[in-house]
C-alpha positions as CSV (number, residue, x, y, z in Angstrom):
1,M,-3.5,-5.2,-135.8
2,P,-4.6,-1.4,-135.5
3,G,-1.5,1.1,-136.3
4,N,-3.3,4.0,-134.2
5,K,-5.7,5.7,-132.1
6,F,-8.2,6.0,-134.8
7,E,-8.1,2.5,-136.0
8,E,-8.2,1.4,-132.4
9,D,-11.0,3.2,-131.6
10,V,-13.2,2.0,-134.9
11,E,-12.4,-1.5,-133.7
12,A,-13.4,-1.6,-130.5
13,L,-16.5,0.1,-131.2
14,V,-17.5,-2.1,-134.1
15,D,-16.6,-5.0,-132.1
16,R,-19.0,-4.0,-129.3
17,I,-21.7,-2.8,-131.4
18,S,-21.9,-5.8,-133.8
19,R,-22.4,-8.4,-130.8
20,N,-25.8,-10.0,-131.0
21,T,-26.3,-8.6,-134.9
22,D,-27.1,-11.4,-137.6
23,Q,-24.0,-11.8,-139.9
24,D,-25.5,-9.7,-142.4
25,V,-25.3,-6.6,-140.3
26,R,-21.4,-7.5,-138.6
27,R,-20.6,-8.0,-142.3
28,G,-21.8,-4.2,-143.0
29,L,-20.0,-2.8,-140.3
30,E,-16.8,-4.2,-140.9
31,N,-17.1,-3.0,-144.4
32,L,-17.9,0.4,-143.3
33,K,-15.0,0.2,-140.6
34,E,-12.4,-0.2,-143.4
35,R,-13.4,2.4,-145.5
36,L,-13.4,4.4,-142.5
37,I,-9.6,3.4,-141.8
38,E,-8.9,3.9,-145.6
39,L,-10.3,7.6,-145.4
40,S,-8.5,8.1,-142.3
41,R,-5.1,7.1,-143.4
42,R,-5.8,9.6,-146.1
43,G,-6.7,12.2,-143.8
44,L,-10.2,12.4,-145.1
45,V,-12.5,11.7,-141.8
46,K,-12.1,12.2,-137.9
47,I,-13.1,10.0,-135.3
48,N,-15.6,11.9,-134.1
49,H,-18.0,11.8,-136.8
50,S,-16.7,8.6,-137.9
51,V,-18.2,7.0,-134.4
52,M,-21.0,8.3,-134.7
53,E,-21.8,7.4,-138.5
54,L,-21.0,4.0,-137.8
55,V,-23.9,3.8,-134.9
56,C,-26.2,5.2,-136.7
57,A,-25.5,2.5,-140.3
58,K,-26.0,0.3,-137.5
59,H,-29.6,2.1,-136.6
60,L,-30.6,1.7,-140.2
61,M,-29.4,-1.7,-141.1
62,L,-31.7,-3.3,-138.4
63,K,-34.4,-1.1,-139.9
64,G,-33.5,-2.8,-143.5
65,Y,-31.6,-0.2,-145.1
66,E,-28.1,-1.0,-147.1
67,V,-25.8,1.5,-145.9
68,D,-22.6,3.4,-146.9
69,V,-20.6,6.2,-145.7
70,E,-18.9,9.1,-146.5
71,H,-20.8,8.9,-149.9
72,D,-20.5,11.0,-153.0
73,L,-23.9,12.5,-154.0
74,G,-22.4,14.6,-156.8
75,E,-21.5,17.9,-157.3
76,G,-19.1,17.8,-154.6
77,L,-21.4,17.1,-151.9
78,V,-20.5,14.3,-150.0
79,C,-22.8,12.7,-147.2
80,D,-21.6,11.3,-143.6
81,V,-24.0,8.1,-144.2
82,Y,-26.4,7.5,-147.1
83,A,-28.4,4.5,-147.2
84,V,-31.2,2.7,-149.8
85,K,-34.0,0.5,-149.0
86,G,-36.1,-0.4,-152.1
87,H,-36.1,2.4,-154.5
88,G,-36.0,4.9,-151.6
89,T,-33.0,7.4,-150.4
90,L,-31.4,8.5,-147.3
91,A,-29.0,10.7,-146.1
92,V,-27.5,11.6,-143.2
93,E,-25.0,14.5,-142.0
94,V,-23.5,14.4,-138.5
95,E,-23.2,17.6,-136.7
96,T,-21.5,18.0,-133.6
97,G,-21.5,22.0,-133.3
98,F,-17.3,22.4,-134.2
99,V,-17.0,25.9,-134.9
100,P,-13.7,27.3,-136.4
101,P,-11.7,29.6,-135.2
102,E,-12.8,32.6,-137.9
103,N,-16.2,32.3,-136.5
104,A,-16.1,32.2,-132.9
105,L,-17.5,35.7,-132.3
106,D,-20.5,34.5,-134.1
107,P,-20.9,30.8,-133.2
108,E,-24.8,30.4,-133.4
109,L,-25.0,31.7,-136.5
110,Y,-22.6,30.4,-137.9
111,C,-24.0,26.9,-136.6
112,R,-27.5,28.0,-138.1
113,A,-26.2,29.1,-141.2
114,R,-24.8,25.4,-141.8
115,V,-27.5,23.8,-140.9
116,A,-29.3,25.4,-143.1
117,S,-27.2,25.1,-146.3
118,K,-26.8,21.2,-145.3
119,I,-30.9,21.0,-145.2
120,T,-31.5,22.8,-148.6
121,R,-28.2,21.5,-150.4
122,Y,-28.5,17.6,-149.3
123,S,-32.1,17.2,-149.0
124,V,-33.1,17.7,-152.5
125,R,-30.7,14.8,-153.8
126,V,-31.9,12.4,-151.8
127,D,-35.6,10.8,-151.1
128,K,-35.1,11.8,-146.9
129,F,-32.8,13.6,-145.0
130,G,-32.0,13.8,-141.5
131,L,-29.4,15.4,-139.4
132,G,-27.4,13.1,-137.0
133,I,-26.0,15.1,-133.5
134,P,-24.7,13.6,-130.0
135,P,-27.0,14.2,-127.3
136,Y,-24.8,16.6,-125.8
137,Y,-26.0,19.2,-128.8
138,V,-28.7,21.5,-129.6
139,L,-29.1,21.9,-133.1
140,Q,-30.6,25.0,-134.6
141,I,-32.7,24.6,-137.2
142,P,-34.5,27.2,-138.9
143,P,-38.4,26.7,-137.8
144,S,-39.4,27.1,-141.6
145,L,-36.9,24.1,-142.8
146,A,-38.7,22.0,-139.8
147,K,-41.8,21.8,-141.7
148,P,-43.3,20.4,-144.8
149,P,-42.2,22.7,-148.0
150,R,-45.9,23.1,-148.3
151,F,-46.1,25.1,-145.3
152,R,-42.8,27.2,-146.3
153,A,-44.2,30.9,-147.2
154,M,-42.2,33.1,-149.7
155,G,-40.9,35.4,-146.8
156,E,-39.5,32.6,-144.6
157,I,-37.3,30.9,-148.0
158,E,-35.8,34.7,-148.6
159,E,-35.2,34.3,-144.8
160,V,-33.0,31.2,-144.9
161,K,-31.5,32.3,-148.3
162,S,-30.1,35.3,-146.9
163,L,-29.0,33.3,-143.8
164,C,-27.3,31.2,-146.3
165,D,-25.8,33.6,-148.4
166,L,-23.5,35.4,-144.7
167,Y,-21.4,32.0,-145.2
168,Y,-21.9,29.9,-148.4
169,K,-21.8,32.0,-151.6
170,N,-19.9,29.5,-154.3
171,P,-21.7,28.4,-155.1
172,P,-25.1,30.1,-153.6
173,V,-27.8,28.2,-152.2
174,S,-31.0,28.6,-154.7
175,L,-34.4,29.6,-153.9
176,E,-35.7,26.9,-155.6
177,E,-33.3,24.2,-153.4
178,I,-34.9,26.0,-150.2
179,R,-38.6,25.8,-151.4
180,N,-38.1,22.4,-152.0
181,S,-35.9,21.1,-148.9
182,R,-37.5,18.7,-146.2
183,L,-35.8,17.6,-143.1
184,H,-37.6,14.3,-142.1
185,T,-35.6,13.2,-138.9
186,V,-33.2,14.2,-136.6
187,Y,-31.2,11.7,-135.3
188,I,-29.5,11.8,-131.7
189,I,-26.6,9.4,-131.7
190,D,-25.6,8.0,-128.0
191,V,-22.3,6.3,-129.3
192,A,-21.6,5.0,-125.7
193,G,-25.0,3.6,-125.3
194,D,-24.9,2.7,-128.6
195,L,-28.8,3.9,-129.1
196,V,-30.3,6.1,-131.0
197,S,-33.2,7.7,-130.8
198,E,-35.3,9.4,-134.0
199,V,-37.0,12.7,-133.4
200,D,-39.4,15.0,-135.6
201,P,-37.8,18.2,-136.9
202,E,-41.0,20.3,-135.8
203,L,-40.9,18.3,-132.3
204,Y,-37.4,19.1,-131.9
205,V,-37.6,22.5,-133.0
206,S,-40.3,23.8,-130.7
207,T,-38.4,21.6,-127.5
208,V,-35.0,23.9,-128.4
209,N,-36.7,26.9,-129.0
210,D,-38.7,26.7,-125.2
211,L,-35.0,25.4,-123.9
212,L,-33.5,28.6,-125.6
213,N,-36.3,30.9,-124.2
214,I,-35.8,29.5,-120.4
215,T,-31.9,30.4,-121.5
216,V,-32.8,33.8,-121.9
217,A,-34.7,35.1,-119.8
218,A,-32.6,33.3,-116.6
219,S,-29.6,35.5,-117.9
220,P,-28.6,38.1,-116.1
221,P,-28.3,41.6,-117.6
222,A,-25.2,42.8,-119.3
223,G,-22.5,43.8,-116.4
224,A,-24.6,41.5,-113.6
225,Q,-23.0,39.1,-111.7
226,R,-24.6,35.7,-112.5
227,R,-25.1,33.7,-109.0
228,F,-24.8,29.5,-109.3
């Protein structure tokens, strides 16, 4: 029997999302559930990430992947979801927009740097890399990292390097990592609906930029009262 809220939640989720799936998918989800429960007991995972990992894992299993969670990529990097199909590897990092208290005054810059750092560090270690987000979070991807590496100018590479170096210096990301990094897919993960939508990164960035431009245009001048 589950012994705490984390275990109750992952038990309930796996029971729900494994219905109407074949035996291999059910067995795979059960194995991932047990792994996450074990990691939770050691204080290594949180429920908001874990449930998104499970829904994403099911989506990938249905596409023929063998899936692991909290997978060690080496050099201190652990990816949230790791999938293998044939000789190809895929890593997905879940982003929920968490901002630590020490970055309360620069949340947008911090989130943009974290996303850039993840793309550059993780994508060079697998064949394909994706970012998983909940439907309510707007992911801020540096536009240069949404396009294929061959279209990335040196000035854009240096700009990403400067961004990452603001928060990540131990070790710093290298120009070579940035040059070769690639974001293949944005996974929008709806836990309640057990739905995963795959979005092209360039389309996602374009859509988000349009939204942010509308938001900026609609913002009142400093000191003015906002009308609702």
